[in-house]
C-alpha positions as CSV (number, residue, x, y, z in Angstrom):
1,X,-8.0,11.5,4.2
2,X,-5.4,8.8,3.3
3,X,-2.8,9.4,0.7
4,X,-3.8,7.1,-2.2
5,X,-0.2,6.7,-3.3
6,X,0.5,4.9,0.0
7,X,-1.5,1.9,-1.2
8,X,-0.1,-0.8,-3.4
9,X,-1.8,-1.2,-6.8
10,X,-3.5,-4.3,-5.5
11,X,-4.8,-2.5,-2.4
12,X,-6.2,0.3,-4.7
13,X,-8.0,-2.4,-6.7
14,X,-9.5,-3.8,-3.4
15,X,-10.9,-0.5,-2.4
16,X,-12.4,0.0,-5.9
17,X,-13.9,-3.5,-5.8
18,X,-15.3,-2.9,-2.3
19,X,-17.1,0.2,-3.5
20,X,-18.4,-1.8,-6.5
21,X,-19.7,-4.4,-4.1
22,X,-21.5,-1.8,-2.1
23,X,-23.1,-0.3,-5.3
24,X,-24.3,-3.7,-6.5
25,X,-25.9,-4.3,-3.1
26,X,-27.5,-0.9,-3.2
27,X,-25.8,0.0,0.1
28,X,-25.1,3.7,1.0
29,X,-21.9,2.8,2.7
30,X,-18.7,0.7,2.3
31,X,-18.7,-1.7,5.2
32,X,-16.3,-4.4,6.4
33,X,-18.3,-7.0,4.4
34,X,-17.6,-5.1,1.2
35,X,-14.0,-4.8,2.1
36,X,-13.8,-8.5,2.7
37,X,-15.4,-9.3,-0.7
38,X,-13.1,-6.9,-2.4
39,X,-10.1,-8.6,-0.8
40,X,-11.3,-12.0,-2.0
41,X,-12.3,-10.7,-5.5
42,X,-8.9,-9.1,-6.2
43,X,-6.9,-12.0,-7.6
44,X,-3.3,-10.7,-7.7
45,X,-2.8,-9.6,-4.2
46,X,-1.4,-11.5,-1.2
47,X,-4.7,-11.3,0.8
48,X,-6.8,-13.1,-1.8
49,X,-4.1,-15.7,-2.3
50,X,-3.9,-16.4,1.4
51,X,-7.6,-16.8,1.7
52,X,-7.7,-19.1,-1.3
53,X,-4.9,-21.2,0.3
54,X,-7.1,-21.6,3.3
55,X,-9.9,-23.0,1.2
56,X,-12.1,-20.0,0.9
57,X,-13.9,-19.0,-2.3
58,X,-15.6,-15.8,-3.3
59,X,-19.1,-17.4,-3.7
60,X,-18.9,-18.9,-0.2
61,X,-18.1,-15.5,1.4
62,X,-20.8,-13.8,-0.6
63,X,-23.3,-16.3,0.9
64,X,-21.9,-15.8,4.4
65,X,-22.1,-12.1,4.0
66,X,-25.7,-12.2,2.7
67,X,-26.7,-14.4,5.7
68,X,-25.0,-12.1,8.2
69,X,-26.6,-9.0,6.8
70,X,-30.1,-10.6,7.3
71,X,-29.3,-11.3,10.9
72,X,-27.5,-8.1,11.9
73,X,-28.1,-4.3,11.6
74,X,-26.3,-2.5,8.8
75,X,-23.2,-0.6,9.8
76,X,-23.8,3.1,10.0
77,X,-23.2,5.1,6.8
78,X,-24.5,8.1,5.0
79,X,-26.5,8.8,1.8
80,X,-23.2,8.9,-0.1
81,X,-21.2,5.7,-0.6
82,X,-18.4,6.3,1.9
83,X,-16.5,4.0,4.2
84,X,-18.0,3.4,7.6
85,X,-16.1,4.5,10.7
86,X,-15.2,0.9,11.2
87,X,-13.6,0.6,7.7
88,X,-11.7,3.9,8.4
89,X,-10.4,2.3,11.6
90,X,-9.3,-0.8,9.6
91,X,-7.4,1.4,7.2
92,X,-5.6,3.1,10.1
93,X,-4.7,-0.3,11.5
94,X,-3.4,-1.3,8.0
95,X,-1.1,1.7,7.9
96,X,0.2,0.6,11.3
97,X,0.8,-3.0,10.0
98,X,2.7,-1.6,7.0
99,X,4.8,0.6,9.3
100,X,5.5,-2.3,11.6
101,X,6.8,-4.4,8.7
102,X,8.9,-1.4,7.5
103,X,7.0,-1.1,4.3
104,X,6.2,2.2,2.6
105,X,2.9,1.0,1.1
106,X,-0.2,-0.7,2.4
107,X,-0.6,-4.1,0.8
108,X,-3.8,-6.2,0.7
109,X,-2.3,-8.4,3.4
110,X,-2.2,-5.4,5.8
111,X,-5.9,-4.7,5.0
112,X,-6.8,-8.3,5.7
113,X,-4.9,-8.5,9.0
114,X,-6.3,-5.1,10.1
115,X,-9.9,-6.3,9.3
116,X,-9.3,-9.2,11.7
117,X,-7.6,-7.2,14.3
118,X,-10.4,-4.7,14.4
119,X,-12.6,-7.7,14.9
120,X,-16.1,-6.4,15.3
121,X,-17.4,-6.0,11.7
122,X,-19.4,-8.4,9.6
123,X,-16.3,-9.1,7.5
124,X,-14.3,-10.3,10.5
125,X,-17.2,-12.3,11.8
126,X,-17.5,-14.2,8.5
127,X,-13.8,-14.9,8.5
128,X,-13.7,-16.1,12.1
129,X,-16.7,-18.4,11.5
130,X,-14.6,-20.1,8.9
131,X,-11.5,-20.4,11.1
132,X,-9.5,-17.5,9.8
133,X,-7.4,-15.7,12.3
134,X,-4.8,-13.0,12.1
135,X,-2.2,-15.6,13.1
136,X,-3.2,-17.9,10.2
137,X,-3.0,-14.9,7.8
138,X,0.4,-14.0,9.1
139,X,1.6,-17.5,8.5
140,X,0.1,-17.7,5.0
141,X,1.5,-14.4,4.0
142,X,5.0,-15.3,5.2
143,X,4.8,-18.5,3.1
144,X,3.6,-16.7,0.0
145,X,6.4,-14.1,0.3
146,X,8.8,-17.0,0.8
147,X,7.9,-18.2,-2.7
148,X,8.6,-14.8,-4.2
149,X,5.0,-13.6,-4.5
150,X,4.8,-9.8,-4.2
151,X,2.3,-7.1,-4.8
152,X,2.4,-4.4,-7.5
153,X,4.1,-1.3,-6.2
154,X,2.2,1.9,-6.9
155,X,4.1,4.3,-9.2
156,X,5.8,7.1,-7.3
157,X,5.9,10.8,-8.3
158,X,7.4,11.6,-11.7
159,X,11.2,12.1,-11.8
160,X,13.5,14.0,-14.1
161,X,16.6,12.1,-15.2
162,X,19.8,14.1,-15.9
163,X,23.1,12.7,-17.1
164,X,26.4,14.4,-16.2
165,X,30.0,13.6,-17.3
166,X,32.7,13.8,-14.6
167,X,36.4,13.3,-14.2
168,X,37.5,11.6,-11.1
169,X,40.8,12.2,-9.2
170,X,42.7,9.8,-11.4
171,X,41.6,11.6,-14.6
172,X,39.1,8.8,-15.5
173,X,36.0,9.9,-17.3
174,X,32.8,8.7,-15.6
175,X,29.1,9.4,-16.2
176,X,26.3,9.4,-13.7
177,X,22.5,9.7,-13.9
178,X,20.7,11.8,-11.3
179,X,17.0,11.5,-10.7
180,X,15.4,14.8,-9.6
181,X,11.8,15.1,-8.1
182,X,9.5,16.8,-10.6
183,X,9.2,19.9,-8.4
184,X,12.9,20.6,-8.7
185,X,13.4,23.7,-10.9
186,X,16.2,23.8,-13.5
187,X,18.1,26.3,-11.2
188,X,17.9,23.9,-8.3
189,X,19.0,21.0,-10.5
190,X,22.0,23.0,-11.7
191,X,23.0,23.9,-8.1
192,X,22.9,20.3,-6.9
193,X,24.7,19.1,-10.1
194,X,27.5,21.6,-9.5
195,X,27.8,20.4,-5.9
196,X,28.3,16.8,-7.1
197,X,30.7,17.9,-9.8
198,X,32.8,19.9,-7.2
199,X,32.8,17.0,-4.8
200,X,34.1,14.6,-7.4
201,X,36.4,16.8,-9.4
202,X,37.5,19.1,-6.6
203,X,38.5,16.3,-4.2
204,X,35.4,16.3,-2.1
205,X,35.1,20.0,-1.0
206,X,35.2,21.4,2.5
207,X,33.5,19.7,5.4
208,X,31.3,22.8,5.7
209,X,30.2,22.3,2.1
210,X,29.4,18.7,2.8
211,X,27.3,19.7,5.9
212,X,25.4,22.2,3.8
213,X,24.6,19.6,1.1
214,X,23.3,17.2,3.8
215,X,20.8,19.9,5.0
216,X,19.1,20.2,1.6
């Protein structure tokens, strides 16, 4: 449902840890409580760092979650271990948070903020009971980013590198490397390479040619 490549490596780890939390608890669903514990358990992301900076520890959250589960009905799920509708909503909100910040990938901080913004799951209830709000998370994340802390970016699709030698208008020899998406055929690579060569060695080409290049 959601493109996995749109998650940072740390966020992918959180989702994996959340599923593991559900499996250990013998739950047939991945709920907000599992997502919270996954965020806390993942040690390299911004979300876990922010929560630790606020004085939270994994063992404390595990106890809080266990208590909440005794006093509240389980979130609806199925016989398969799949995210609840509430967790799916949190993921949607996380994509919105990433887009709002102009980021191409969903980081753990976006998942944490989204969990709080959704606000109705056990995970959010546990955090609120310990004084954690979206505003506090925003402030902690900003401070962490200010120190240079960042998340691991997920690897993009494979690229093909091609080097070409050119001569500019002054007769100087130059070389450039072009990165082509993996789906580009050799014929398409050659066509685009020739356009670049003509633009550099032929004085830039016609405006019509430039417009055609921009369309592709």
